[in-house]
C-alpha positions in Angstrom: -23.8 11.9 11.0 -22.3 15.4 11.1 -20.5 16.4 7.9 -16.8 15.7 7.9 -14.0 17.3 6.0 -10.6 16.5 4.6 -7.7 18.5 6.0 -8.0 21.3 3.4 -11.7 21.8 4.2 -13.1 19.7 1.3 -16.1 17.8 2.3 -15.8 14.0 2.6 -18.3 12.6 0.1 -20.9 9.9 1.0 -19.0 7.3 -1.0 -16.6 6.9 1.9 -19.4 5.9 4.3 -20.9 3.2 2.1 -19.5 -0.1 3.5 -21.8 -2.5 1.6 -20.2 -5.8 0.6 -22.2 -7.7 -2.0 -23.6 -11.2 -1.6 -22.2 -13.7 -4.0 -25.5 -14.3 -5.7 -25.8 -10.6 -6.5 -22.8 -10.6 -8.8 -24.0 -12.8 -11.7 -23.2 -16.3 -13.0 -20.9 -18.3 -10.8 -18.0 -20.0 -12.4 -16.8 -22.5 -9.8 -13.2 -23.7 -10.5 -13.9 -27.4 -9.8 -16.8 -27.5 -12.2 -14.4 -26.7 -15.0 -11.9 -29.4 -14.0 -9.6 -27.0 -12.2 -8.6 -29.1 -9.2 -6.9 -29.1 -5.8 -4.1 -31.4 -7.0 -0.9 -29.4 -7.0 -0.9 -28.6 -10.7 -0.6 -25.1 -12.0 -3.8 -24.1 -13.8 -3.0 -20.6 -15.1 -4.2 -21.3 -18.7 -7.5 -23.0 -17.6 -8.4 -20.2 -15.1 -7.6 -17.5 -17.6 -9.8 -19.2 -20.2 -12.6 -19.3 -17.6 -12.2 -15.5 -17.0 -12.3 -14.9 -20.7 -15.4 -17.1 -21.1 -17.2 -15.2 -18.3 -16.3 -11.9 -19.9 -17.6 -13.0 -23.4 -20.8 -14.2 -21.8 -21.6 -10.9 -20.1 -19.7 -11.2 -16.8 -19.9 -13.2 -13.6 -17.8 -14.4 -10.7 -14.9 -16.8 -10.7 -15.4 -18.8 -7.5 -12.6 -20.5 -5.6 -14.1 -23.2 -3.5 -12.6 -24.9 -0.5 -9.1 -26.3 -1.4 -5.9 -25.0 -2.7 -5.6 -24.0 -6.4 -2.3 -23.1 -8.0 -1.9 -20.5 -10.7 0.4 -17.9 -12.3 -0.7 -14.5 -13.5 -4.4 -13.9 -14.2 -6.0 -11.0 -16.0 -9.5 -10.0 -15.0 -11.7 -8.2 -17.5 -14.8 -5.9 -17.4 -17.7 -7.5 -15.5 -15.7 -10.5 -14.2 -15.1 -10.7 -10.4 -13.3 -13.0 -8.0 -14.8 -14.7 -4.9 -12.7 -16.9 -2.6 -14.8 -19.2 -0.4 -14.2 -20.2 3.2 -11.3 -22.7 3.2 -10.4 -21.7 -0.4 -6.9 -20.7 -1.3 -5.9 -19.3 -4.7 -2.1 -19.8 -4.5 0.5 -18.3 -6.7 3.2 -20.4 -8.4 6.7 -20.1 -6.9 8.1 -20.2 -10.5 8.5 -16.7 -11.9 8.1 -18.1 -15.4 4.4 -18.6 -14.6 4.0 -14.8 -14.5 3.7 -13.0 -17.8 6.1 -10.2 -18.8 4.1 -7.0 -19.6 4.4 -3.2 -19.7 3.5 -2.3 -16.2 4.1 0.3 -13.4 6.6 -0.6 -10.7 8.7 1.5 -8.3 7.8 4.8 -9.7 8.3 4.0 -13.4 6.5 2.3 -16.3 8.6 -0.5 -17.7 8.6 -4.2 -18.8 8.2 -6.3 -15.7 6.4 -9.3 -14.4 2.6 -9.2 -14.0 1.1 -9.7 -10.6 -0.8 -12.8 -9.6 -4.2 -10.9 -9.8 -4.3 -8.2 -12.5 -7.1 -5.9 -13.6 -6.7 -3.0 -16.0 -9.3 -0.5 -17.3 -12.3 -2.0 -15.5 -15.2 -0.4 -13.7 -16.7 -2.1 -10.6 -14.2 -4.9 -10.2 -14.8 -6.8 -6.9 -12.6 -9.4 -5.2 -13.9 -10.6 -1.9 -14.8 -13.5 0.4 -13.5 -15.1 3.6 -10.8 -17.2 1.8 -7.1 -16.6 1.0 -5.0 -15.4 -1.9 -1.5 -16.7 -1.1 1.5 -15.4 -3.0 3.7 -18.4 -2.0 6.7 -16.1 -1.9 9.1 -18.0 0.3 11.4 -19.2 -2.5 11.8 -15.7 -3.9 12.4 -14.2 -0.4 15.3 -16.6 0.2 16.7 -15.9 -3.3 16.5 -12.2 -2.7 18.5 -12.3 0.5 21.1 -14.6 -1.1 21.4 -12.2 -4.1 21.7 -9.2 -1.7 24.5 -11.0 0.2 26.3 -11.5 -3.1 25.6 -8.0 -4.3 24.6 -5.5 -1.6 23.7 -2.9 -4.4 21.0 -5.1 -6.0 17.6 -3.6 -6.4 14.2 -4.9 -5.6 13.6 -5.8 -9.2 16.9 -7.6 -9.7 15.4 -10.6 -7.9 12.6 -11.1 -10.4 9.3 -11.6 -8.4 5.7 -10.7 -9.0 3.3 -8.6 -6.9 0.2 -10.2 -5.4 -2.5 -7.8 -6.8 -2.1 -5.0 -9.4 -5.1 -2.9 -10.4 -4.7 -0.1 -12.8 -6.7 2.6 -14.7 -9.9 1.4 -12.9 -12.8 2.8 -10.9 -15.2 1.6 -8.2 -13.0 -1.2 -7.0 -13.8 -3.3 -3.9 -11.4 -5.6 -2.1 -13.1 -7.1 1.0 -12.7 -9.7 3.6 -9.8 -11.5 2.0 -6.7 -12.9 3.5 -3.9 -11.5 1.2 -0.7 -13.1 2.3 2.9 -14.1 1.5 3.4 -12.0 -1.6 6.7 -12.3 -3.5 6.9 -8.5 -3.8 4.4 -5.7 -3.1 1.1 -7.1 -1.8 -1.5 -4.7 -3.3 -0.6 -2.0 -5.9 -3.3 0.3 -7.3 -2.2 2.7 -10.1 -4.3 5.5 -11.7 -7.4 4.3 -10.0 -10.3 6.2 -8.3 -12.8 5.1 -5.7 -11.1 2.0 -4.3 -12.0 0.4 -1.0 -10.1 -2.2 1.0 -12.5 -3.4 3.7 -12.0 -6.0 6.5 -8.9 -7.5 4.9 -6.1 -9.4 6.5 -2.8 -8.5 4.8 0.3 -10.3 6.0 3.9 -11.2 5.2 6.5 -12.4 7.7 9.4 -10.6 9.2 10.8 -13.9 10.5 12.2 -16.5 10.2 12.7 -15.4 6.6 12.0 -11.7 6.0 9.6 -11.1 3.1 11.4 -8.1 1.4 9.5 -5.1 0.1 6.1 -6.7 0.6 4.2 -3.4 1.2 0.6 -4.0 2.2 -1.1 -1.4 0.0 0.8 0.9 -2.5 -1.4 3.8 -3.7 0.1 5.2 -6.8 -1.5 8.2 -8.6 -4.9 7.5 -7.2 -7.9 9.5 -5.8 -10.6 8.6 -3.3 -9.3 5.5 -1.6 -10.6 4.0 1.7 -8.7 1.5 3.8 -11.0 0.4 6.7 -11.1 -2.3 9.3 -8.0 -4.0 8.0 -5.2 -5.9 9.7 -1.8 -4.9 8.3 1.4 -6.8 9.1 4.2 -6.8 6.5 8.0 -6.7 6.3 8.0 -3.2 4.8 5.6 -0.2 4.8 1.9 -0.8 5.3 0.0 2.0 3.5 2.4 3.7 1.1 1.7 6.7 -1.2 3.6 6.4 -4.4 3.5 8.6 -7.6 6.9 8.7 -9.4 10.5 9.5 -8.8 13.3 11.3 -10.6 14.5 14.9 -11.1 11.6 15.7 -13.5 9.0 13.3 -12.0 6.5 16.1 -11.5 6.3 16.8 -15.3 5.9 13.1 -16.5 2.5 12.1 -17.7 2.6 8.7 -16.0 3.2 10.3 -12.6 0.9 12.3 -10.4 -0.9 13.0 -7.2 -2.6 10.9 -4.6 -5.6 12.8 -3.1 -8.4 12.1 -0.7 -7.1 9.0 1.0 -8.6 7.7 4.3 -7.1 4.9 6.4 -9.2 4.2 9.5 -10.1 1.7 12.2 -7.2 -0.5 11.3 -4.9 -2.7 13.5 -1.2 -2.8 12.6 1.1 -5.6 13.5 4.8 -5.2 12.6 5.6 -2.9 9.7 8.3 -0.4 8.7 5.8 2.5 8.2 2.1 2.8 9.1 1.6 5.7 6.7 4.5 6.4 4.4 4.9 9.1 1.7 7.6 7.8 -0.6 10.0 6.5 -1.6 8.6 7.2 -5.1 6.2 10.0 -4.5 5.5 13.4 -6.1 2.4 15.0 -4.5 0.1 13.8 -1.7 -2.8 15.9 -0.5 -5.8 15.4 1.8 -4.7 12.2 3.6 -6.3 11.0 6.8 -5.2 8.2 9.1 -7.3 7.9 12.1 -8.6 5.5 14.9 -5.8 3.0 14.5 -3.9 0.8 16.9 -0.3 -0.2 16.4 1.0 -3.3 18.1 4.6 -3.0 16.8 5.7 -0.6 14.1 8.9 1.3 13.1 7.3 4.6 12.0 3.8 6.1 12.5 4.1 8.9 9.9 7.1 8.6 7.6 7.9 11.3 5.1 10.7 10.1 2.8 12.3 13.1 1.2 14.2 12.2 -2.0 16.9 14.7 -2.9 16.6 13.6 -6.6 12.8 14.1 -6.8 10.5 17.2 -6.4 8.0 16.3 -3.7 5.1 18.1 -2.0 3.3 16.4 0.9 0.4 18.5 2.2 -2.8 18.4 4.3 -2.1 15.2 6.1 -3.9 14.4 9.4 -3.0 11.6 11.8 -5.3 11.3 14.8 -6.6 9.0 17.5 -3.7 6.6 17.5 -2.5 4.3 20.2 0.2 1.8 20.4 3.9 1.0 20.2 6.1 2.6 17.6 9.8 3.2 17.1 9.4 6.7 15.6 6.3 8.8 16.1 7.3 11.2 13.3 10.1 10.5 10.9 11.2 13.0 8.3 14.6 12.5 6.8 16.4 12.5 3.4 15.9 9.2 1.5 18.8 8.4 -0.8 18.2 4.8 -1.8 19.1 4.5 -5.5 19.7 8.3 -5.7 20.1 9.5 -9.3 19.8 13.1 -10.5 20.1 11.9 -14.2 22.2 14.9 -15.2 20.2 17.6 -13.3 22.7 19.9 -11.7 20.5 21.3 -8.9 18.6 19.6 -6.1 14.9 20.0 -6.6 13.3 21.7 -3.6 10.6 19.7 -1.8 8.0 20.7 0.7 5.9 19.2 3.5 3.2 21.4 5.1 -0.2 21.5 6.8 0.5 18.2 8.7 -1.6 17.6 11.9 -0.9 14.9 14.5 -3.3 14.9 17.4 -5.1 12.8 20.0 -2.5 10.1 20.2 -1.3 7.9 23.1 1.9 6.1 22.1 5.1 4.5 23.4 8.1 5.3 21.3 11.8 5.0 21.1 12.1 8.4 19.5 9.2 10.9 19.5 10.5 13.4 16.9 13.0 12.0 14.4 13.1 15.0 12.0 16.1 16.4 10.2 16.4 20.0 9.1 17.7 20.1 5.6 16.7 23.4 4.1 18.8 22.9 1.0 16.6 20.0 0.1 13.2 20.5 1.6 11.1 23.0 3.7 8.8 21.9 6.5 6.1 24.3 7.6 2.7 24.6 9.3 2.7 21.4 11.4 0.3 21.0 14.4 1.1 18.6 17.2 -1.8 18.6 19.6 -3.1 16.5 22.5 -0.3 14.0 22.4 0.7 11.7 25.3 4.0 10.1 24.4 6.3 7.9 26.4 9.7 7.9 24.7 13.2 6.9 25.3 14.3 10.0 23.4 12.3 13.2 22.8 14.3 14.6 19.9 12.1 17.7 19.4 13.9 20.7 17.9 11.9 23.9 17.6 13.8 25.3 14.7 13.1 22.4 12.3 9.6 23.3 11.3 8.4 26.8 10.5 5.1 27.9 11.9 4.7 24.9 14.2 1.9 24.8 16.6 2.5 22.7 19.8 -0.5 22.4 22.0 -1.0 20.0 25.0 1.9 17.7 24.2 3.4 15.6 26.9 6.5 13.6 26.3 7.5 11.5 29.3 11.0 10.0 29.5 11.0 6.2 29.4 14.2 4.6 30.5 
């Protein structure tokens, strides 16, 4: 294979090409739930499964094995050397009662605060692996209904006001593998990784419904202050953004220790069902650099590349490449101010943001709007974009040549679609 490079010219390291998924027997002693009286009987077994995780850790590590059947639990906390395998026909199912999820200091929506733990949690571990052909089911329907009822009562309610857990939260960890699993029906965000490096999502099926009850804010993968992440051969269909780059929000977010950059992220060979954004920078994001999305197909999505520009947060999105995409999308490129829960917290000026060195090429898409980009020089500057070898059928072109400075437009065809 010829050497490949990130958009700024940095070489892509070999780690990104290693797609090995371990065999179950390679990962140490197997702790099968049913052998420890954890049964498929409708009871919630949080305490018993956690004790099994703790025992495996104390004994030098191993694998918690979910056999065929459905096993209910609340929040679980994995420790160094302990992995999770879900067998064919196996379902690890989250409780629908939020009181089964522990309150802890955690990271959520661009801030560190007290909030509910996820169903699956791992912090400060090296080599954590969760895999298998089975399912981790968040069982979120009850909280989705409650959220929309609360929103009807109070349209200004936030995502956290309806208290609900994420499906997976992995923090301060390295060399993480999530492979083959069906990750479905999360109450809130589906996968959230924070301050992690070298994380792979391989061959996963990630789903939450948009109908008949919308699953609110069930992002497929939230990447938050992370480096070296690969999302490959996954199916992504959620009622919010699919791959989202987070990192912090607020008028001084770029100086806070808990915030930071996402760098060297590759999303490739994925199939998208419905989602709000295929690749989204924001809405809590400070700096993203060296991001590649390539060789994807979109069955139905709202935005291919979405740069959410917060007027209350200094942001820099740079060296982003989107290439070899085909499919149906509402907006091919969407860059606009994002004012949800706007709060300058006493700052008197609008922090200036930037987006530059963005490349979109080799795409064949049907769109409602090709170019949905707003010029807002008082808030952000857009420069050095390349749009190349694009074949677009669109109801509306929308392109404005004065919006982006130093734009290169080469071999772009936008056909009117009535």
